[in-house]
C-alpha positions as CSV (number, residue, x, y, z in Angstrom):
1,M,0.0,0.0,0.0
2,R,1.4,3.4,-0.9
3,L,0.6,6.3,1.5
4,E,2.1,9.8,1.2
5,T,5.1,10.9,-0.7
6,F,7.9,9.0,1.1
7,S,6.1,5.6,0.9
8,Y,7.9,4.9,-2.4
9,L,11.3,5.1,-0.5
10,P,12.7,2.5,1.8
11,A,11.7,2.8,5.5
12,F,13.4,5.6,7.4
13,S,16.2,4.7,9.7
14,D,16.1,6.2,13.2
15,D,18.5,8.9,12.1
16,E,16.6,9.8,9.0
17,L,13.3,10.0,10.9
18,A,15.0,12.3,13.5
19,A,16.3,14.5,10.6
20,Q,12.8,14.8,9.2
21,V,11.2,15.7,12.5
22,R,14.1,18.1,13.2
23,A,13.4,19.8,9.8
24,I,9.7,20.2,10.7
25,V,10.5,21.8,14.0
26,E,13.2,24.0,12.7
27,R,10.7,25.4,10.1
28,G,8.5,26.5,13.0
29,L,5.7,24.0,12.0
30,V,3.4,22.4,14.5
31,V,4.0,18.7,14.8
32,A,1.1,16.3,15.0
33,V,1.3,12.5,15.3
34,E,-1.4,10.2,14.0
35,H,-2.0,6.5,13.8
36,A,-4.3,4.1,12.0
37,E,-4.6,0.3,12.0
38,Q,-6.0,-0.1,8.5
39,P,-5.3,3.2,6.6
40,D,-7.1,3.9,3.3
41,P,-5.2,6.0,0.8
42,Y,-8.4,7.9,0.1
43,D,-9.2,8.5,3.8
44,Q,-7.1,11.4,5.2
45,Y,-8.5,11.1,8.7
46,W,-6.4,9.1,11.1
47,T,-6.5,9.0,14.9
48,L,-4.6,11.9,16.5
49,W,-2.0,10.8,19.1
50,G,-2.4,13.3,21.9
51,L,-2.7,17.0,21.0
52,P,-0.6,18.7,18.3
53,L,2.7,19.9,19.7
54,F,2.1,23.7,19.7
55,G,5.2,25.8,20.7
56,V,7.6,22.8,20.7
57,D,11.0,23.9,19.6
58,D,12.9,20.7,20.7
59,P,12.9,18.0,18.0
60,G,13.6,15.4,20.7
61,E,10.2,16.2,22.3
62,A,8.4,15.7,19.0
63,L,10.4,12.5,18.2
64,A,9.5,11.2,21.7
65,A,5.8,11.6,20.8
66,V,6.3,9.6,17.6
67,Q,8.1,6.9,19.6
68,Q,5.4,6.8,22.3
69,C,2.7,6.4,19.7
70,R,4.6,3.6,18.0
71,A,5.1,1.8,21.4
72,A,1.4,2.1,22.3
73,H,0.2,1.0,18.9
74,P,2.8,-1.4,17.4
75,A,0.3,-2.9,14.9
76,H,-0.6,0.5,13.5
77,Y,0.8,2.8,10.9
78,V,2.2,6.1,12.4
79,R,2.1,9.3,10.5
80,V,3.8,12.7,11.2
81,N,2.3,15.9,10.1
82,G,3.6,19.5,10.1
83,Y,1.1,22.3,10.2
84,D,1.8,26.0,9.4
85,S,0.0,28.0,12.0
86,V,0.1,31.2,9.9
87,R,-1.3,29.7,6.7
88,Q,-3.6,27.4,8.7
89,G,-2.8,24.3,6.8
90,Q,-0.8,21.1,6.6
91,V,2.5,21.4,4.7
92,V,4.3,18.2,5.6
93,S,2.9,14.6,6.0
94,F,4.6,11.3,5.9
95,V,4.3,7.8,7.3
96,A,7.0,7.3,9.9
97,Y,6.3,3.6,10.7
98,R,4.5,0.7,9.2
99,P,3.6,-2.4,11.2
100,E,5.9,-5.4,10.8
101,D,3.5,-7.1,8.3
102,G,2.7,-3.8,6.5
103,S,3.9,-3.5,2.9
């Protein structure tokens, strides 16, 4: 199943995921983490993990939220979104983790 832009690339290593999250935070975007057990490429609504991370300027804090979501839902897909609070819209979205049996 192909979801989001990076789904055509190999899975991110931990360092690559950290770099992506760091880039989102450094751009001043609001990080939100979502998860879904059976995502549908045509359904953009996944379950939000906690609240969006407003005012977070530490990439480690955002990455910790991604890791917590993955630990709590190991059989789910986990997605990271970056929202621009000025333009009021999503500007970055990618699947950070797939379940072990996910393609």
